[in-house]
C-alpha positions as CSV (number, residue, x, y, z in Angstrom):
1,M,81.0,-59.8,88.4
2,L,81.3,-62.7,85.9
3,I,81.4,-66.3,87.2
4,Y,81.5,-69.8,85.7
5,D,77.9,-70.9,86.1
6,K,77.4,-74.7,86.4
7,N,73.7,-74.3,85.9
8,N,74.2,-72.4,82.6
9,P,77.7,-73.4,81.3
10,E,79.0,-70.8,78.9
11,T,82.5,-69.7,78.1
12,I,83.7,-66.4,79.5
13,N,86.7,-64.3,78.3
14,S,89.3,-65.4,80.9
15,A,93.0,-65.5,81.8
16,V,94.0,-69.1,81.9
17,C,97.3,-70.7,83.1
18,F,98.3,-74.3,82.5
19,V,101.4,-75.9,84.1
20,D,102.9,-79.3,84.6
21,I,106.1,-80.7,86.1
22,L,109.0,-81.4,83.7
23,G,109.9,-85.0,83.4
24,F,107.2,-86.2,85.7
25,S,106.8,-89.7,84.2
26,H,110.6,-90.3,84.3
27,L,110.7,-89.2,88.0
28,V,108.0,-91.7,88.9
29,Q,109.4,-94.6,87.0
30,E,113.0,-93.9,88.2
31,S,111.9,-93.7,91.8
32,F,110.0,-97.0,91.6
33,N,112.9,-98.7,89.9
34,A,115.1,-97.6,92.7
35,G,112.6,-98.7,95.4
36,T,111.9,-95.2,96.5
37,G,108.5,-94.6,95.0
38,N,106.7,-93.9,98.2
39,D,109.4,-91.5,99.3
40,L,108.8,-89.5,96.1
41,L,105.0,-89.8,96.7
42,K,105.4,-88.2,100.1
43,R,107.5,-85.4,98.8
44,L,105.2,-84.7,95.9
45,H,102.1,-85.0,97.9
46,K,103.2,-82.4,100.5
47,T,104.8,-80.0,97.9
48,L,101.9,-80.1,95.5
49,T,99.2,-80.0,98.2
50,D,100.8,-76.9,99.7
51,G,101.3,-75.3,96.3
52,I,97.7,-76.0,95.2
53,N,96.3,-74.6,98.4
54,S,98.2,-71.4,97.8
55,L,96.8,-71.2,94.3
56,R,93.2,-71.6,95.2
57,P,91.4,-68.6,93.8
58,R,90.5,-66.0,96.4
59,E,86.8,-65.0,96.5
60,E,87.4,-61.7,94.8
61,Y,88.9,-63.3,91.8
62,V,86.1,-65.9,91.3
63,G,88.4,-68.3,89.6
64,V,88.3,-72.1,89.2
65,L,91.3,-74.3,89.9
66,K,91.6,-77.8,88.4
67,T,94.3,-80.3,89.1
68,F,95.4,-83.8,88.1
69,T,98.6,-84.9,89.9
70,D,101.3,-82.8,88.2
71,N,98.9,-80.7,86.0
72,I,97.3,-77.5,87.2
73,V,94.9,-75.2,85.3
74,I,93.5,-72.1,86.8
75,G,91.1,-69.7,85.1
76,H,90.0,-66.2,86.1
77,P,87.1,-64.5,84.3
78,I,88.3,-61.2,83.1
79,Y,86.4,-58.1,84.2
80,E,87.2,-54.5,83.6
81,D,90.6,-54.4,82.0
82,G,91.9,-57.7,83.3
83,E,95.0,-56.3,85.0
84,S,94.1,-57.7,88.4
85,Q,93.4,-61.2,87.0
86,L,96.7,-61.4,85.0
87,G,98.6,-59.8,87.9
88,G,97.1,-62.4,90.3
89,I,98.2,-65.2,88.0
90,F,101.7,-63.9,87.6
91,L,102.2,-63.5,91.4
92,D,100.5,-66.7,92.4
93,F,102.3,-68.9,89.8
94,A,105.7,-67.3,90.5
95,A,105.3,-68.3,94.1
96,Y,104.1,-71.8,93.1
97,Q,107.0,-72.3,90.6
98,L,109.6,-71.2,93.1
99,S,108.2,-73.4,95.9
100,L,108.3,-76.5,93.6
101,T,111.7,-75.6,92.2
102,L,113.2,-75.4,95.6
103,E,112.0,-78.9,96.2
104,G,113.6,-80.1,93.0
105,F,110.5,-80.1,90.8
106,F,110.9,-77.9,87.8
107,V,107.7,-76.7,86.0
108,R,106.8,-75.3,82.7
109,G,103.5,-73.8,81.5
110,A,101.7,-71.0,79.6
111,V,99.3,-68.2,80.2
112,S,96.6,-67.4,77.6
113,V,93.6,-65.1,77.3
114,G,90.4,-66.1,75.6
115,E,87.1,-68.0,75.9
116,Y,87.0,-70.5,78.8
117,Y,84.6,-72.4,81.1
118,A,85.4,-74.6,84.1
119,D,83.7,-76.1,87.1
120,D,84.6,-78.9,89.5
121,E,84.3,-81.6,86.8
122,F,84.8,-79.8,83.5
123,A,87.2,-77.5,81.7
124,F,86.6,-76.3,78.1
125,G,87.5,-73.6,75.6
126,P,90.1,-72.3,73.2
127,A,92.1,-70.5,75.9
128,L,92.8,-73.8,77.6
129,L,93.7,-75.4,74.2
130,E,96.2,-72.5,73.5
131,A,97.7,-72.6,77.0
132,H,98.2,-76.4,76.7
133,H,99.7,-76.1,73.2
134,L,102.1,-73.4,74.3
135,E,103.1,-75.4,77.4
136,S,103.8,-78.6,75.4
137,E,105.2,-77.2,72.2
138,E,106.8,-73.8,72.9
139,A,107.7,-73.4,76.6
140,I,110.2,-76.3,76.4
141,T,112.4,-75.1,79.3
142,P,111.3,-74.6,82.9
143,R,109.4,-71.4,82.4
144,I,105.8,-70.2,82.2
145,I,105.4,-68.3,78.9
146,L,102.7,-65.8,77.7
147,S,100.5,-66.0,74.6
148,N,100.6,-63.2,72.1
149,E,97.3,-61.8,73.3
150,T,98.5,-61.9,76.9
151,R,101.6,-60.0,76.0
152,K,99.4,-57.4,74.2
153,M,97.3,-56.9,77.3
154,V,100.4,-56.6,79.5
155,H,101.7,-53.7,77.5
156,E,98.3,-52.0,77.6
157,H,98.5,-52.3,81.4
158,I,102.1,-50.9,81.5
159,D,100.9,-47.9,79.5
160,Y,98.8,-46.9,82.5
161,Y,101.9,-45.9,84.4
162,A,103.7,-42.5,84.0
163,E,107.0,-44.4,84.0
164,P,107.1,-48.0,82.6
165,K,109.6,-49.0,85.2
166,W,107.0,-48.3,87.9
167,A,104.6,-51.0,86.5
168,P,104.7,-54.2,88.5
169,Q,104.8,-56.1,85.3
170,S,108.3,-54.7,84.6
171,R,109.6,-57.0,87.4
172,D,107.0,-59.8,87.2
173,L,108.0,-60.8,83.7
174,L,111.2,-61.2,81.6
175,K,111.9,-61.6,77.9
176,D,113.9,-64.5,76.5
177,N,115.6,-62.8,73.5
178,V,116.4,-66.1,71.9
179,D,112.8,-66.8,70.9
180,G,111.1,-63.6,72.0
181,N,108.9,-65.3,74.6
182,Y,107.9,-63.5,77.7
183,F,107.9,-65.6,80.9
184,I,107.1,-65.3,84.6
185,N,110.1,-64.1,86.5
186,Y,109.6,-66.4,89.4
187,L,112.8,-65.5,91.3
188,E,111.4,-62.0,91.8
189,T,109.3,-63.6,94.5
190,V,112.3,-63.8,96.8
191,M,113.0,-60.0,96.7
192,G,110.1,-58.9,98.9
193,E,110.0,-55.1,99.2
194,R,113.7,-54.9,98.3
195,E,114.7,-53.8,101.8
196,P,118.2,-54.8,103.1
197,H,116.8,-57.8,105.0
198,D,115.0,-58.9,101.9
199,F,118.2,-59.0,99.9
200,Q,119.8,-61.3,102.6
201,F,116.8,-63.6,102.5
202,A,117.0,-63.6,98.7
203,F,120.7,-64.4,98.7
204,T,120.0,-67.5,100.9
205,I,117.2,-68.7,98.7
206,L,119.3,-68.1,95.5
207,Q,122.1,-70.2,97.0
208,K,119.7,-73.1,97.4
209,H,118.3,-72.5,93.9
210,K,121.9,-72.6,92.5
211,A,122.7,-75.9,94.3
212,I,119.5,-77.6,92.9
213,I,120.4,-76.6,89.4
214,E,124.0,-77.6,89.7
215,E,122.9,-81.0,91.0
216,N,120.7,-81.5,87.9
217,L,123.4,-80.3,85.5
218,A,125.8,-82.9,86.9
219,R,123.1,-85.6,86.8
220,F,122.1,-85.1,83.2
221,Q,125.4,-84.0,81.7
222,D,125.3,-87.1,79.4
223,N,121.7,-86.4,78.3
224,P,121.8,-83.3,76.0
225,R,118.0,-83.0,75.7
226,V,117.4,-82.9,79.4
227,F,120.7,-81.1,80.2
228,S,119.6,-78.2,78.0
229,K,116.6,-77.5,80.1
230,Y,118.7,-77.2,83.3
231,E,121.2,-75.1,81.4
232,W,118.4,-72.7,80.6
233,A,117.5,-72.6,84.3
234,A,121.2,-71.9,85.1
235,Q,121.3,-69.0,82.6
236,Y,118.2,-67.5,84.1
237,H,119.6,-67.9,87.6
238,N,122.8,-66.1,86.6
239,F,120.9,-63.3,84.8
240,F,118.7,-62.7,87.8
241,S,121.7,-62.7,90.2
242,D,123.6,-60.2,88.0
243,L,120.5,-58.0,87.6
244,N,119.9,-57.7,91.4
245,F,123.1,-58.2,93.3
246,S,126.5,-56.5,93.3
247,N,129.7,-58.3,92.1
248,T,130.6,-59.3,95.7
249,Y,127.4,-61.4,95.9
250,T,127.1,-62.6,92.3
251,S,130.6,-64.2,92.5
252,Q,129.0,-66.5,95.2
253,L,125.8,-67.0,93.3
254,Q,127.0,-67.6,89.8
255,I,126.7,-71.1,88.3
256,L,130.0,-71.7,86.6
257,N,130.7,-73.0,83.1
258,V,127.3,-71.9,81.8
259,P,127.0,-69.4,78.9
260,N,125.4,-66.1,79.7
261,G,121.6,-66.2,79.1
262,N,120.2,-63.7,76.6
263,F,117.3,-62.2,78.7
264,S,116.0,-58.7,79.2
265,L,113.4,-56.7,81.1
266,I,110.2,-56.2,79.1
267,V,110.4,-52.4,79.5
């Protein structure tokens, strides 16, 4: 099994995910201006520490996690066909994104595939550069998008299944039809095994998700640049609710006065 070897540092073909918190600098400055900086610090410290601990690579994935406050990079050397490494990233970062979002911290990022090396002090390689570029220049809204090479691998993995709808990737990911980007469908995390009790749990979490987005829509209604990011989150929320719940429930989950999002399943 391939590992990042500190005694002989060389890049390895890897799946790499880079994420950060949207508007982090503004959050910090605003909180200190209001005299609540340490309150924000306590919230962030607990939320990020819990999230980072959940992301630490399990032994079987032999990955490396690097963090700096609101930035996280995780790399998994790819072995065999890479399905387990990509699948692990999709699931782990979906849970991470959901947990931060429910605390009011919206994140964006990107997943790339390519040459990468990392250890406790160092991160290097074109896969990291691509993931960082996609996060900063193309993700824009609170989503974790996929590079072109990652999308290609995903479809190769989906082809393993007799029916594409049976592939886990068919629920782990969605397509934004406005720009064609695939992104991690983090709300799928709440659905569990899709048993009746799972739907009740999901309904409760989605109500909280709705309230957090509505709060930010109201807060930034006079700031079009920031408002548009939460409007995208609202569109995604409404799409997911419509996709998974009957009209009886969606009427209670819908965020009003938001245009319908143009999303679709990838298969």
